[in-house]
RODREN-369817 format. One record per residue (C-alpha): residue in one letter; x, y, z. Coordinates in Angstrom, 3 decimals. Example, Ala and Ser with C-alpha at 12.3 -4.5 7.8 and 13.67 -1.06 7.14 Angstrom:
<rec residuo="A" X="12.300" Y="-4.500" Z="7.800"/>
<rec residuo="S" X="13.670" Y="-1.060" Z="7.140"/>
REM end
This chain:
<rec residuo="M" X="85.631" Y="-28.492" Z="116.143"/>
<rec residuo="I" X="82.305" Y="-29.665" Z="115.365"/>
<rec residuo="E" X="79.481" Y="-27.271" Z="115.802"/>
<rec residuo="Q" X="76.604" Y="-28.278" Z="117.682"/>
<rec residuo="W" X="73.956" Y="-25.649" Z="117.004"/>
<rec residuo="R" X="70.853" Y="-26.266" Z="119.004"/>
<rec residuo="K" X="67.700" Y="-24.138" Z="119.795"/>
<rec residuo="S" X="65.427" Y="-23.686" Z="122.713"/>
<rec residuo="S" X="62.942" Y="-26.584" Z="123.408"/>
<rec residuo="Y" X="60.164" Y="-23.481" Z="123.709"/>
<rec residuo="S" X="60.565" Y="-22.727" Z="119.926"/>
<rec residuo="G" X="58.031" Y="-25.220" Z="118.932"/>
<rec residuo="G" X="60.209" Y="-27.373" Z="116.649"/>
<rec residuo="T" X="58.835" Y="-26.326" Z="113.408"/>
<rec residuo="S" X="61.096" Y="-25.091" Z="110.617"/>
<rec residuo="D" X="58.902" Y="-21.845" Z="109.786"/>
<rec residuo="E" X="59.401" Y="-20.681" Z="113.684"/>
<rec residuo="A" X="61.573" Y="-17.454" Z="114.248"/>
<rec residuo="C" X="64.081" Y="-18.568" Z="116.391"/>
<rec residuo="V" X="67.839" Y="-18.428" Z="117.192"/>
<rec residuo="E" X="70.176" Y="-21.216" Z="117.650"/>
<rec residuo="V" X="73.422" Y="-21.365" Z="120.000"/>
<rec residuo="A" X="76.398" Y="-23.135" Z="119.943"/>
<rec residuo="G" X="79.652" Y="-23.344" Z="122.041"/>
<rec residuo="L" X="82.662" Y="-22.196" Z="119.680"/>
<rec residuo="A" X="86.197" Y="-22.363" Z="120.789"/>
<rec residuo="G" X="85.718" Y="-20.312" Z="123.965"/>
<rec residuo="T" X="82.802" Y="-18.362" Z="122.817"/>
<rec residuo="V" X="78.894" Y="-18.846" Z="122.242"/>
<rec residuo="G" X="77.671" Y="-18.563" Z="118.512"/>
<rec residuo="I" X="74.260" Y="-17.212" Z="118.030"/>
<rec residuo="R" X="72.453" Y="-17.350" Z="114.594"/>
<rec residuo="D" X="69.146" Y="-17.130" Z="112.699"/>
<rec residuo="S" X="67.571" Y="-20.827" Z="112.557"/>
<rec residuo="K" X="66.119" Y="-19.530" Z="109.249"/>
<rec residuo="D" X="69.326" Y="-18.664" Z="108.106"/>
<rec residuo="P" X="71.907" Y="-21.055" Z="109.282"/>
<rec residuo="D" X="74.490" Y="-20.292" Z="106.544"/>
<rec residuo="G" X="74.181" Y="-16.313" Z="107.098"/>
<rec residuo="D" X="75.807" Y="-13.696" Z="109.818"/>
<rec residuo="R" X="76.707" Y="-15.024" Z="113.252"/>
<rec residuo="L" X="77.417" Y="-13.596" Z="116.231"/>
<rec residuo="S" X="79.992" Y="-14.714" Z="118.547"/>
<rec residuo="V" X="80.316" Y="-13.287" Z="122.245"/>
<rec residuo="S" X="81.877" Y="-14.292" Z="125.140"/>
<rec residuo="G" X="80.369" Y="-16.861" Z="127.699"/>
<rec residuo="A" X="79.965" Y="-14.020" Z="130.413"/>
<rec residuo="A" X="78.443" Y="-11.822" Z="127.667"/>
<rec residuo="F" X="76.052" Y="-14.557" Z="126.799"/>
<rec residuo="G" X="75.138" Y="-15.150" Z="130.462"/>
<rec residuo="V" X="74.275" Y="-11.403" Z="131.017"/>
<rec residuo="L" X="72.007" Y="-11.533" Z="127.755"/>
<rec residuo="V" X="70.152" Y="-14.913" Z="129.002"/>
<rec residuo="E" X="69.612" Y="-12.924" Z="132.506"/>
<rec residuo="Q" X="68.296" Y="-9.956" Z="130.995"/>
<rec residuo="I" X="65.670" Y="-12.012" Z="128.774"/>
<rec residuo="K" X="64.705" Y="-13.840" Z="131.878"/>
<rec residuo="R" X="64.045" Y="-10.623" Z="133.783"/>
<rec residuo="G" X="61.962" Y="-9.112" Z="131.034"/>
<rec residuo="A" X="64.361" Y="-6.060" Z="130.466"/>
<rec residuo="L" X="64.448" Y="-6.833" Z="126.784"/>
<rec residuo="D" X="60.816" Y="-6.938" Z="126.387"/>
<rec residuo="R" X="58.876" Y="-4.421" Z="124.352"/>
<rec residuo="P" X="56.226" Y="-2.354" Z="125.847"/>
REM end
């Protein structure tokens, strides 16, 4: 399977922006740091990724 990593259109598109990238990987969602594409990666279930996205949208993970 060829990894198709992508980042949010809200990232600004420049390489110096701090951003994460995601990819569908054999039944999971891969998450990596866009500044270190060869570094560590996180792999979570689609359901867990959906929960994370909903929490982000609600602001549940925002710092005060």
